[in-house]
SEVODO-639887 format. One record per residue: residue number from 0; x, y, z of N, C-alpha, C in turn. Coordinates in steps of 0.2 Angstrom, whole numbers, padded with zeros to 4 digits. Example, Ala and Ser with C-alpha at 12.3 -4.5 7.8 and 13.67 -1.06 7.14 Angstrom:
% SEVODO-639887
{0; {0066; -0028; 0039}; {0062; -0022; 0039}; {0066; -0016; 0039}}
{1; {0064; -0011; 0035}; {0068; -0005; 0036}; {0064; 0000; 0039}}
END
This chain:
% SEVODO-639887
{0; {0738; 0199; -0286}; {0732; 0198; -0282}; {0727; 0195; -0283}}
{1; {0724; 0193; -0277}; {0719; 0186; -0277}; {0712; 0189; -0282}}
{2; {0710; 0187; -0288}; {0704; 0187; -0289}; {0698; 0187; -0286}}
{3; {0698; 0185; -0282}; {0692; 0185; -0277}; {0692; 0187; -0271}}
{4; {0698; 0193; -0271}; {0697; 0198; -0265}; {0692; 0202; -0263}}
{5; {0689; 0206; -0271}; {0684; 0209; -0270}; {0677; 0204; -0274}}
{6; {0673; 0203; -0270}; {0668; 0198; -0272}; {0662; 0201; -0276}}
{7; {0662; 0208; -0276}; {0657; 0212; -0283}; {0660; 0212; -0289}}
{8; {0654; 0209; -0293}; {0655; 0207; -0299}; {0648; 0210; -0304}}
{9; {0652; 0212; -0312}; {0647; 0214; -0316}; {0647; 0207; -0321}}
{10; {0640; 0204; -0322}; {0640; 0199; -0327}; {0635; 0201; -0333}}
{11; {0639; 0200; -0340}; {0637; 0200; -0345}; {0634; 0195; -0349}}
{12; {0628; 0194; -0351}; {0626; 0189; -0356}; {0622; 0189; -0362}}
{13; {0622; 0185; -0365}; {0619; 0187; -0372}; {0614; 0182; -0373}}
{14; {0607; 0181; -0374}; {0602; 0177; -0374}; {0602; 0173; -0380}}
{15; {0606; 0177; -0386}; {0606; 0172; -0392}; {0611; 0168; -0393}}
{16; {0616; 0169; -0390}; {0623; 0166; -0389}; {0622; 0157; -0389}}
{17; {0624; 0155; -0391}; {0624; 0147; -0392}; {0623; 0144; -0385}}
{18; {0626; 0145; -0380}; {0625; 0140; -0374}; {0620; 0144; -0369}}
{19; {0617; 0151; -0370}; {0614; 0154; -0365}; {0606; 0152; -0369}}
{20; {0602; 0152; -0361}; {0596; 0152; -0360}; {0592; 0157; -0357}}
{21; {0585; 0155; -0358}; {0582; 0159; -0355}; {0582; 0159; -0346}}
{22; {0587; 0156; -0344}; {0589; 0156; -0335}; {0595; 0155; -0336}}
{23; {0599; 0159; -0341}; {0607; 0159; -0341}; {0608; 0164; -0335}}
{24; {0606; 0170; -0334}; {0605; 0174; -0330}; {0606; 0172; -0323}}
{25; {0600; 0169; -0322}; {0599; 0168; -0315}; {0602; 0161; -0311}}
{26; {0604; 0156; -0317}; {0607; 0150; -0315}; {0616; 0152; -0313}}
{27; {0618; 0156; -0318}; {0626; 0161; -0317}; {0626; 0165; -0310}}
{28; {0621; 0170; -0309}; {0620; 0172; -0303}; {0621; 0169; -0296}}
{29; {0616; 0165; -0296}; {0617; 0157; -0291}; {0622; 0155; -0291}}
{30; {0626; 0154; -0296}; {0633; 0148; -0296}; {0636; 0153; -0292}}
{31; {0637; 0159; -0296}; {0642; 0164; -0293}; {0642; 0166; -0284}}
{32; {0636; 0166; -0282}; {0633; 0166; -0274}; {0635; 0162; -0272}}
{33; {0633; 0154; -0276}; {0636; 0149; -0271}; {0643; 0149; -0269}}
{34; {0649; 0154; -0275}; {0656; 0153; -0273}; {0658; 0158; -0268}}
{35; {0654; 0164; -0267}; {0654; 0169; -0263}; {0653; 0176; -0265}}
{36; {0652; 0177; -0273}; {0652; 0182; -0276}; {0645; 0185; -0277}}
{37; {0646; 0192; -0278}; {0639; 0194; -0278}; {0638; 0197; -0286}}
{38; {0632; 0197; -0287}; {0631; 0199; -0295}; {0629; 0206; -0293}}
{39; {0634; 0213; -0295}; {0629; 0219; -0294}; {0625; 0223; -0299}}
{40; {0627; 0221; -0306}; {0622; 0223; -0311}; {0624; 0215; -0317}}
{41; {0618; 0214; -0320}; {0618; 0211; -0325}; {0616; 0214; -0331}}
{42; {0620; 0213; -0338}; {0618; 0217; -0343}; {0619; 0212; -0348}}
{43; {0612; 0212; -0352}; {0610; 0208; -0357}; {0609; 0212; -0364}}
{44; {0617; 0208; -0367}; {0617; 0211; -0374}; {0616; 0209; -0380}}
{45; {0613; 0210; -0385}; {0613; 0218; -0386}; {0609; 0225; -0384}}
{46; {0604; 0221; -0381}; {0598; 0226; -0378}; {0602; 0229; -0373}}
{47; {0606; 0227; -0368}; {0609; 0233; -0364}; {0617; 0235; -0368}}
{48; {0619; 0241; -0367}; {0625; 0242; -0369}; {0631; 0238; -0365}}
{49; {0637; 0237; -0369}; {0642; 0234; -0365}; {0644; 0240; -0360}}
{50; {0647; 0235; -0355}; {0651; 0242; -0348}; {0657; 0244; -0352}}
{51; {0658; 0250; -0351}; {0666; 0252; -0353}; {0668; 0255; -0347}}
{52; {0675; 0256; -0349}; {0680; 0259; -0342}; {0676; 0263; -0337}}
{53; {0673; 0269; -0340}; {0670; 0274; -0336}; {0665; 0271; -0331}}
{54; {0661; 0267; -0333}; {0655; 0265; -0331}; {0658; 0260; -0324}}
{55; {0661; 0256; -0325}; {0664; 0252; -0321}; {0668; 0254; -0315}}
{56; {0673; 0261; -0317}; {0675; 0263; -0313}; {0671; 0268; -0307}}
{57; {0666; 0271; -0310}; {0660; 0275; -0307}; {0658; 0270; -0302}}
{58; {0655; 0264; -0304}; {0652; 0260; -0299}; {0658; 0255; -0294}}
{59; {0664; 0257; -0294}; {0669; 0253; -0290}; {0669; 0247; -0292}}
{60; {0667; 0243; -0298}; {0667; 0236; -0298}; {0676; 0235; -0300}}
{61; {0677; 0227; -0299}; {0683; 0227; -0301}; {0686; 0219; -0305}}
{62; {0677; 0216; -0305}; {0678; 0211; -0310}; {0672; 0211; -0315}}
{63; {0672; 0208; -0322}; {0666; 0207; -0326}; {0669; 0202; -0328}}
{64; {0662; 0196; -0327}; {0661; 0190; -0330}; {0656; 0190; -0335}}
{65; {0660; 0186; -0341}; {0656; 0186; -0347}; {0655; 0179; -0350}}
{66; {0647; 0178; -0352}; {0645; 0171; -0352}; {0641; 0173; -0359}}
{67; {0644; 0173; -0365}; {0641; 0175; -0373}; {0646; 0172; -0378}}
{68; {0644; 0174; -0385}; {0647; 0171; -0388}; {0655; 0176; -0390}}
{69; {0659; 0171; -0396}; {0665; 0175; -0396}; {0665; 0181; -0397}}
{70; {0659; 0184; -0402}; {0659; 0190; -0404}; {0658; 0195; -0400}}
{71; {0654; 0194; -0396}; {0653; 0199; -0390}; {0659; 0199; -0384}}
{72; {0662; 0193; -0384}; {0667; 0194; -0380}; {0673; 0197; -0382}}
{73; {0674; 0196; -0387}; {0677; 0202; -0392}; {0678; 0208; -0392}}
{74; {0672; 0210; -0392}; {0669; 0217; -0392}; {0671; 0220; -0385}}
{75; {0668; 0215; -0379}; {0668; 0219; -0373}; {0675; 0220; -0371}}
{76; {0680; 0214; -0372}; {0686; 0215; -0371}; {0691; 0221; -0374}}
{77; {0690; 0220; -0379}; {0693; 0228; -0384}; {0691; 0234; -0381}}
{78; {0684; 0234; -0379}; {0680; 0240; -0375}; {0683; 0241; -0368}}
{79; {0687; 0238; -0365}; {0691; 0238; -0358}; {0696; 0239; -0358}}
{80; {0698; 0239; -0364}; {0706; 0241; -0362}; {0707; 0248; -0360}}
{81; {0713; 0246; -0355}; {0715; 0252; -0349}; {0712; 0250; -0342}}
{82; {0708; 0247; -0341}; {0703; 0246; -0336}; {0707; 0242; -0332}}
{83; {0710; 0244; -0324}; {0713; 0243; -0320}; {0708; 0234; -0316}}
{84; {0703; 0232; -0319}; {0700; 0226; -0315}; {0701; 0219; -0319}}
{85; {0698; 0215; -0319}; {0698; 0209; -0323}; {0692; 0205; -0325}}
{86; {0694; 0203; -0332}; {0687; 0200; -0336}; {0689; 0191; -0333}}
{87; {0683; 0189; -0333}; {0681; 0182; -0333}; {0678; 0181; -0338}}
{88; {0681; 0175; -0343}; {0678; 0173; -0348}; {0674; 0167; -0348}}
{89; {0668; 0164; -0348}; {0666; 0160; -0347}; {0664; 0158; -0355}}
{90; {0662; 0149; -0354}; {0661; 0146; -0362}; {0654; 0148; -0363}}
{91; {0651; 0154; -0365}; {0644; 0155; -0364}; {0641; 0155; -0373}}
{92; {0644; 0154; -0378}; {0644; 0152; -0385}; {0643; 0146; -0388}}
{93; {0646; 0145; -0394}; {0646; 0140; -0397}; {0653; 0137; -0400}}
{94; {0656; 0142; -0401}; {0664; 0140; -0403}; {0669; 0139; -0397}}
{95; {0668; 0146; -0392}; {0671; 0149; -0385}; {0677; 0147; -0386}}
{96; {0682; 0152; -0392}; {0687; 0152; -0394}; {0692; 0155; -0389}}
{97; {0690; 0160; -0385}; {0694; 0163; -0381}; {0695; 0159; -0374}}
{98; {0688; 0156; -0374}; {0687; 0154; -0364}; {0692; 0147; -0366}}
{99; {0692; 0143; -0372}; {0696; 0138; -0373}; {0704; 0138; -0372}}
{100; {0706; 0145; -0375}; {0712; 0146; -0374}; {0714; 0148; -0366}}
{101; {0709; 0153; -0362}; {0711; 0154; -0356}; {0710; 0148; -0350}}
{102; {0704; 0142; -0354}; {0703; 0137; -0346}; {0704; 0130; -0350}}
{103; {0706; 0130; -0356}; {0707; 0122; -0360}; {0699; 0121; -0359}}
{104; {0698; 0115; -0359}; {0691; 0111; -0358}; {0688; 0111; -0352}}
{105; {0691; 0114; -0346}; {0688; 0115; -0340}; {0679; 0117; -0341}}
{106; {0675; 0113; -0337}; {0668; 0115; -0338}; {0667; 0122; -0333}}
{107; {0661; 0126; -0334}; {0659; 0132; -0331}; {0659; 0131; -0322}}
{108; {0658; 0125; -0321}; {0660; 0125; -0312}; {0663; 0123; -0311}}
{109; {0669; 0120; -0316}; {0676; 0120; -0312}; {0680; 0126; -0313}}
{110; {0679; 0131; -0319}; {0681; 0139; -0319}; {0678; 0142; -0313}}
{111; {0674; 0141; -0312}; {0671; 0147; -0306}; {0674; 0144; -0300}}
{112; {0674; 0138; -0297}; {0679; 0135; -0293}; {0686; 0137; -0291}}
{113; {0689; 0138; -0296}; {0698; 0139; -0295}; {0697; 0146; -0295}}
{114; {0693; 0151; -0299}; {0693; 0158; -0298}; {0691; 0160; -0292}}
{115; {0685; 0157; -0288}; {0683; 0158; -0281}; {0689; 0154; -0277}}
{116; {0692; 0150; -0278}; {0698; 0148; -0273}; {0703; 0152; -0273}}
{117; {0706; 0157; -0278}; {0709; 0160; -0279}; {0716; 0157; -0282}}
{118; {0714; 0151; -0285}; {0719; 0147; -0290}; {0719; 0151; -0299}}
{119; {0714; 0155; -0299}; {0715; 0159; -0306}; {0723; 0164; -0307}}
{120; {0725; 0163; -0312}; {0729; 0167; -0315}; {0728; 0175; -0317}}
{121; {0729; 0180; -0317}; {0728; 0186; -0320}; {0732; 0189; -0324}}
{122; {0732; 0189; -0330}; {0736; 0193; -0334}; {0735; 0195; -0342}}
{123; {0739; 0198; -0344}; {0738; 0200; -0352}; {0741; 0195; -0358}}
{124; {0737; 0192; -0361}; {0740; 0187; -0365}; {0741; 0190; -0372}}
{125; {0746; 0188; -0375}; {0747; 0190; -0383}; {0740; 0190; -0387}}
{126; {0740; 0195; -0392}; {0734; 0194; -0396}; {0736; 0198; -0402}}
{127; {0732; 0197; -0405}; {0734; 0200; -0414}; {0732; 0204; -0415}}
{128; {0737; 0210; -0416}; {0734; 0216; -0419}; {0730; 0215; -0426}}
{129; {0723; 0218; -0427}; {0722; 0218; -0434}; {0720; 0226; -0435}}
{130; {0717; 0226; -0441}; {0716; 0235; -0442}; {0711; 0238; -0437}}
{131; {0706; 0234; -0434}; {0701; 0237; -0430}; {0701; 0235; -0422}}
{132; {0707; 0234; -0422}; {0706; 0231; -0413}; {0711; 0225; -0413}}
{133; {0710; 0221; -0407}; {0715; 0216; -0406}; {0709; 0208; -0406}}
{134; {0713; 0203; -0409}; {0709; 0196; -0408}; {0714; 0191; -0402}}
{135; {0709; 0187; -0399}; {0711; 0186; -0393}; {0713; 0178; -0395}}
{136; {0709; 0175; -0399}; {0711; 0169; -0401}; {0714; 0166; -0406}}
{137; {0709; 0169; -0413}; {0715; 0167; -0418}; {0713; 0171; -0423}}
{138; {0717; 0172; -0430}; {0714; 0175; -0435}; {0715; 0172; -0441}}
{139; {0710; 0171; -0445}; {0710; 0167; -0450}; {0709; 0173; -0457}}
{140; {0713; 0172; -0462}; {0714; 0178; -0469}; {0713; 0173; -0474}}
{141; {0709; 0174; -0477}; {0709; 0171; -0486}; {0701; 0169; -0486}}
{142; {0702; 0166; -0493}; {0694; 0166; -0496}; {0691; 0160; -0492}}
{143; {0697; 0155; -0488}; {0692; 0150; -0484}; {0688; 0152; -0477}}
{144; {0690; 0158; -0477}; {0684; 0162; -0471}; {0678; 0162; -0471}}
{145; {0676; 0161; -0477}; {0669; 0162; -0480}; {0668; 0155; -0478}}
{146; {0668; 0149; -0476}; {0665; 0143; -0472}; {0662; 0144; -0466}}
{147; {0662; 0150; -0464}; {0659; 0152; -0459}; {0653; 0155; -0459}}
{148; {0651; 0156; -0465}; {0643; 0157; -0466}; {0639; 0151; -0468}}
{149; {0643; 0145; -0468}; {0639; 0138; -0470}; {0638; 0137; -0462}}
{150; {0642; 0138; -0457}; {0642; 0137; -0449}; {0636; 0142; -0448}}
{151; {0635; 0146; -0450}; {0629; 0151; -0447}; {0622; 0147; -0450}}
{152; {0624; 0145; -0457}; {0617; 0143; -0461}; {0616; 0134; -0458}}
{153; {0619; 0131; -0453}; {0619; 0124; -0450}; {0615; 0127; -0445}}
{154; {0615; 0133; -0442}; {0612; 0133; -0434}; {0604; 0136; -0437}}
{155; {0603; 0138; -0442}; {0597; 0138; -0444}; {0592; 0132; -0445}}
{156; {0597; 0126; -0447}; {0594; 0119; -0449}; {0589; 0121; -0456}}
{157; {0590; 0124; -0459}; {0587; 0125; -0465}; {0593; 0120; -0470}}
{158; {0591; 0116; -0473}; {0595; 0111; -0477}; {0597; 0113; -0483}}
{159; {0592; 0116; -0487}; {0594; 0119; -0493}; {0598; 0125; -0494}}
{160; {0596; 0129; -0488}; {0602; 0134; -0486}; {0610; 0131; -0483}}
{161; {0610; 0127; -0482}; {0615; 0123; -0479}; {0621; 0122; -0484}}
{162; {0616; 0117; -0489}; {0619; 0116; -0495}; {0622; 0122; -0500}}
{163; {0616; 0126; -0502}; {0618; 0131; -0505}; {0625; 0134; -0504}}
{164; {0626; 0137; -0496}; {0630; 0141; -0495}; {0636; 0136; -0493}}
{165; {0638; 0130; -0494}; {0642; 0125; -0494}; {0645; 0124; -0501}}
{166; {0641; 0124; -0506}; {0642; 0124; -0512}; {0646; 0131; -0515}}
{167; {0643; 0136; -0513}; {0645; 0142; -0515}; {0654; 0144; -0511}}
{168; {0654; 0140; -0505}; {0660; 0141; -0500}; {0665; 0137; -0502}}
{169; {0665; 0131; -0507}; {0668; 0127; -0512}; {0671; 0130; -0515}}
{170; {0667; 0135; -0521}; {0670; 0139; -0526}; {0672; 0143; -0523}}
{171; {0672; 0148; -0519}; {0675; 0153; -0516}; {0685; 0150; -0515}}
{172; {0682; 0145; -0510}; {0690; 0142; -0507}; {0695; 0141; -0513}}
{173; {0691; 0138; -0519}; {0694; 0135; -0525}; {0696; 0141; -0528}}
{174; {0695; 0146; -0528}; {0696; 0151; -0535}; {0700; 0155; -0532}}
{175; {0698; 0157; -0526}; {0702; 0162; -0523}; {0699; 0169; -0521}}
{176; {0702; 0175; -0522}; {0709; 0175; -0522}; {0713; 0173; -0517}}
{177; {0719; 0169; -0518}; {0724; 0165; -0512}; {0728; 0171; -0509}}
{178; {0729; 0169; -0502}; {0732; 0176; -0498}; {0741; 0171; -0499}}
{179; {0744; 0177; -0499}; {0752; 0174; -0498}; {0752; 0178; -0492}}
{180; {0760; 0175; -0490}; {0766; 0178; -0485}; {0772; 0179; -0487}}
{181; {0775; 0186; -0491}; {0779; 0185; -0495}; {0787; 0187; -0491}}
{182; {0785; 0186; -0486}; {0791; 0189; -0481}; {0793; 0180; -0478}}
{183; {0790; 0175; -0480}; {0792; 0169; -0476}; {0793; 0164; -0483}}
{184; {0800; 0163; -0480}; {0804; 0156; -0486}; {0798; 0151; -0489}}
{185; {0795; 0150; -0482}; {0792; 0142; -0482}; {0785; 0143; -0486}}
{186; {0782; 0148; -0487}; {0776; 0149; -0489}; {0776; 0149; -0496}}
{187; {0771; 0146; -0497}; {0770; 0143; -0507}; {0768; 0151; -0509}}
{188; {0773; 0152; -0514}; {0772; 0157; -0520}; {0764; 0157; -0523}}
{189; {0760; 0153; -0525}; {0754; 0154; -0526}; {0749; 0154; -0520}}
{190; {0750; 0155; -0513}; {0746; 0156; -0508}; {0743; 0152; -0505}}
{191; {0738; 0153; -0500}; {0734; 0148; -0499}; {0725; 0151; -0497}}
{192; {0722; 0145; -0497}; {0715; 0145; -0497}; {0716; 0151; -0489}}
{193; {0720; 0149; -0484}; {0717; 0151; -0479}; {0723; 0152; -0474}}
{194; {0726; 0157; -0471}; {0732; 0157; -0468}; {0727; 0159; -0459}}
{195; {0732; 0155; -0455}; {0729; 0155; -0448}; {0735; 0158; -0442}}
{196; {0733; 0163; -0440}; {0738; 0165; -0434}; {0734; 0165; -0428}}
{197; {0738; 0162; -0424}; {0736; 0159; -0417}; {0741; 0163; -0412}}
{198; {0739; 0167; -0408}; {0744; 0170; -0403}; {0744; 0165; -0397}}
{199; {0751; 0166; -0395}; {0753; 0163; -0390}; {0760; 0165; -0386}}
{200; {0763; 0162; -0382}; {0767; 0165; -0376}; {0773; 0166; -0382}}
{201; {0777; 0164; -0386}; {0781; 0168; -0392}; {0778; 0171; -0398}}
{202; {0774; 0173; -0397}; {0772; 0177; -0404}; {0765; 0174; -0408}}
{203; {0764; 0173; -0413}; {0756; 0169; -0416}; {0761; 0163; -0422}}
{204; {0758; 0159; -0421}; {0758; 0152; -0426}; {0756; 0155; -0431}}
{205; {0759; 0154; -0437}; {0758; 0155; -0443}; {0756; 0148; -0446}}
{206; {0751; 0147; -0450}; {0749; 0139; -0453}; {0746; 0142; -0459}}
{207; {0747; 0139; -0465}; {0743; 0141; -0471}; {0740; 0134; -0473}}
{208; {0735; 0134; -0475}; {0730; 0128; -0476}; {0728; 0128; -0484}}
{209; {0729; 0124; -0489}; {0727; 0122; -0495}; {0723; 0116; -0494}}
{210; {0722; 0116; -0502}; {0720; 0110; -0504}; {0720; 0109; -0512}}
{211; {0724; 0102; -0514}; {0725; 0102; -0521}; {0720; 0097; -0523}}
{212; {0714; 0094; -0521}; {0711; 0090; -0523}; {0704; 0091; -0520}}
{213; {0698; 0089; -0523}; {0692; 0090; -0522}; {0691; 0087; -0513}}
{214; {0695; 0081; -0511}; {0694; 0077; -0506}; {0698; 0081; -0500}}
{215; {0703; 0085; -0502}; {0706; 0091; -0500}; {0702; 0096; -0497}}
{216; {0699; 0099; -0500}; {0693; 0102; -0499}; {0686; 0101; -0495}}
{217; {0685; 0094; -0498}; {0680; 0092; -0490}; {0683; 0092; -0485}}
{218; {0689; 0088; -0483}; {0692; 0090; -0477}; {0694; 0094; -0473}}
{219; {0696; 0100; -0477}; {0698; 0107; -0474}; {0690; 0110; -0473}}
{220; {0685; 0108; -0475}; {0679; 0111; -0475}; {0676; 0109; -0470}}
{221; {0677; 0103; -0468}; {0674; 0099; -0460}; {0678; 0101; -0455}}
{222; {0685; 0102; -0457}; {0688; 0106; -0451}; {0686; 0112; -0449}}
{223; {0684; 0117; -0453}; {0684; 0123; -0453}; {0677; 0124; -0449}}
{224; {0672; 0120; -0452}; {0665; 0121; -0448}; {0667; 0118; -0441}}
{225; {0670; 0115; -0440}; {0673; 0113; -0431}; {0676; 0116; -0429}}
{226; {0679; 0121; -0432}; {0685; 0126; -0430}; {0691; 0120; -0428}}
{227; {0692; 0116; -0430}; {0698; 0112; -0430}; {0704; 0113; -0435}}
{228; {0706; 0118; -0437}; {0710; 0119; -0443}; {0714; 0113; -0444}}
{229; {0718; 0112; -0439}; {0725; 0107; -0440}; {0724; 0101; -0442}}
{230; {0717; 0098; -0441}; {0714; 0093; -0446}; {0714; 0093; -0454}}
{231; {0715; 0099; -0457}; {0714; 0100; -0463}; {0724; 0099; -0465}}
{232; {0725; 0098; -0473}; {0730; 0099; -0475}; {0734; 0106; -0475}}
{233; {0740; 0107; -0474}; {0742; 0113; -0471}; {0752; 0113; -0472}}
{234; {0752; 0119; -0469}; {0760; 0121; -0470}; {0762; 0123; -0463}}
{235; {0767; 0122; -0457}; {0768; 0126; -0453}; {0773; 0131; -0455}}
{236; {0771; 0136; -0454}; {0776; 0141; -0459}; {0781; 0146; -0454}}
{237; {0778; 0144; -0447}; {0785; 0148; -0442}; {0780; 0151; -0435}}
{238; {0783; 0153; -0430}; {0782; 0157; -0427}; {0784; 0165; -0427}}
{239; {0781; 0170; -0427}; {0783; 0177; -0427}; {0779; 0181; -0422}}
{240; {0783; 0188; -0422}; {0779; 0194; -0419}; {0775; 0199; -0424}}
{241; {0776; 0197; -0430}; {0773; 0201; -0435}; {0774; 0197; -0443}}
{242; {0768; 0198; -0446}; {0768; 0195; -0454}; {0765; 0199; -0458}}
{243; {0766; 0200; -0464}; {0762; 0202; -0470}; {0759; 0200; -0472}}
{244; {0753; 0198; -0475}; {0748; 0195; -0478}; {0747; 0200; -0485}}
{245; {0746; 0195; -0490}; {0741; 0201; -0496}; {0738; 0195; -0501}}
{246; {0733; 0198; -0504}; {0729; 0193; -0508}; {0733; 0193; -0515}}
{247; {0734; 0188; -0518}; {0737; 0188; -0525}; {0733; 0194; -0530}}
{248; {0729; 0195; -0529}; {0727; 0201; -0535}; {0725; 0207; -0531}}
{249; {0727; 0209; -0525}; {0726; 0215; -0523}; {0721; 0216; -0519}}
{250; {0715; 0213; -0521}; {0709; 0214; -0516}; {0710; 0212; -0509}}
{251; {0703; 0216; -0504}; {0704; 0215; -0498}; {0704; 0209; -0495}}
{252; {0708; 0208; -0490}; {0707; 0201; -0487}; {0702; 0199; -0482}}
{253; {0699; 0195; -0486}; {0693; 0192; -0481}; {0697; 0188; -0474}}
{254; {0693; 0190; -0468}; {0695; 0189; -0461}; {0689; 0187; -0458}}
{255; {0691; 0181; -0452}; {0688; 0179; -0448}; {0692; 0181; -0442}}
{256; {0689; 0187; -0439}; {0692; 0189; -0431}; {0688; 0185; -0423}}
{257; {0692; 0180; -0421}; {0689; 0177; -0415}; {0682; 0174; -0419}}
{258; {0683; 0171; -0423}; {0676; 0168; -0428}; {0672; 0173; -0430}}
{259; {0673; 0181; -0431}; {0667; 0184; -0434}; {0669; 0188; -0441}}
{260; {0665; 0187; -0446}; {0668; 0191; -0452}; {0669; 0198; -0452}}
{261; {0676; 0199; -0455}; {0679; 0205; -0457}; {0683; 0207; -0462}}
{262; {0686; 0211; -0463}; {0690; 0214; -0469}; {0697; 0218; -0467}}
{263; {0701; 0217; -0470}; {0708; 0219; -0469}; {0711; 0222; -0478}}
{264; {0714; 0228; -0478}; {0717; 0230; -0484}; {0722; 0224; -0485}}
{265; {0724; 0225; -0491}; {0729; 0221; -0495}; {0734; 0224; -0497}}
{266; {0740; 0223; -0495}; {0744; 0219; -0488}; {0742; 0222; -0483}}
{267; {0743; 0219; -0477}; {0742; 0223; -0470}; {0748; 0217; -0467}}
{268; {0750; 0220; -0462}; {0753; 0218; -0457}; {0751; 0217; -0449}}
{269; {0749; 0211; -0449}; {0748; 0209; -0442}; {0753; 0208; -0439}}
{270; {0753; 0210; -0430}; {0756; 0211; -0425}; {0754; 0208; -0421}}
{271; {0759; 0208; -0416}; {0757; 0204; -0409}; {0756; 0210; -0405}}
{272; {0752; 0210; -0398}; {0752; 0215; -0394}; {0748; 0212; -0388}}
{273; {0750; 0215; -0381}; {0747; 0212; -0375}; {0740; 0214; -0375}}
{274; {0735; 0209; -0372}; {0729; 0212; -0372}; {0728; 0219; -0367}}
{275; {0722; 0223; -0367}; {0723; 0227; -0365}; {0721; 0229; -0358}}
{276; {0719; 0222; -0356}; {0714; 0221; -0349}; {0717; 0215; -0346}}
{277; {0716; 0214; -0340}; {0719; 0207; -0336}; {0712; 0202; -0339}}
{278; {0714; 0198; -0340}; {0709; 0191; -0341}; {0712; 0186; -0338}}
{279; {0706; 0183; -0332}; {0708; 0177; -0329}; {0709; 0171; -0333}}
{280; {0714; 0166; -0330}; {0716; 0159; -0333}; {0716; 0155; -0326}}
{281; {0713; 0149; -0331}; {0713; 0143; -0326}; {0718; 0139; -0329}}
{282; {0720; 0140; -0334}; {0723; 0133; -0338}; {0730; 0137; -0341}}
{283; {0737; 0133; -0343}; {0742; 0136; -0345}; {0742; 0139; -0352}}
{284; {0743; 0145; -0355}; {0741; 0147; -0360}; {0748; 0145; -0364}}
{285; {0746; 0140; -0370}; {0751; 0137; -0374}; {0751; 0142; -0380}}
END
């Protein structure tokens, strides 16, 4: 079905997200209108509740456009499981993990042009099932996940807070508890500071990130802060539809779910599952 066949949509924004401004709603509504879309309702999360299947069906809405950070995108898409409409994810946050998966480096205007022109692909990409829902871009497991706290400190601009959180993150990353993948023959028996699960066409790719020296930790930390993990020292462990991960000491698994801190019991079996609602993509899903 042509995503632009029904031109009415709902718009979800978050004024506190990385790319949002005081005029984001007006800017997006105007950009959509220029391309023939009509915004019937604007939701400013978290002041307004996220739309659910019942409210969208009652309004006869067929598309939701979301311009927020990764945490809000994750909550919205999980909340719309079972809906017959489609979600257009735009890069409205800091990292924009799912937007990059769906659109690669395409700018917002280019994404809107393709969708309005009927060139977007509608589908339900593979995701990672964790304890409380689905992750749509990636899952990070291990003590290295604590580097997200440093990234949050960097947003505040307080140098002393950034330095303190960085020192603590290095300590946590180095001391563990490391994470193991008992069912994978290539995995290190003593575990990893971070294991990344990246969903794609053939399941999820599994990479284990380690550090054997101070320079390795510095390199890995810089990669984590920019969400460019493959620049850090790591082992490629394979592609699978399920994997069990466990902490060395049995303590709960520290996680980042699409960039948001979370926790899973140890051991925990992560699996592949299709997204519960159609997403619009303008690039090939690798």
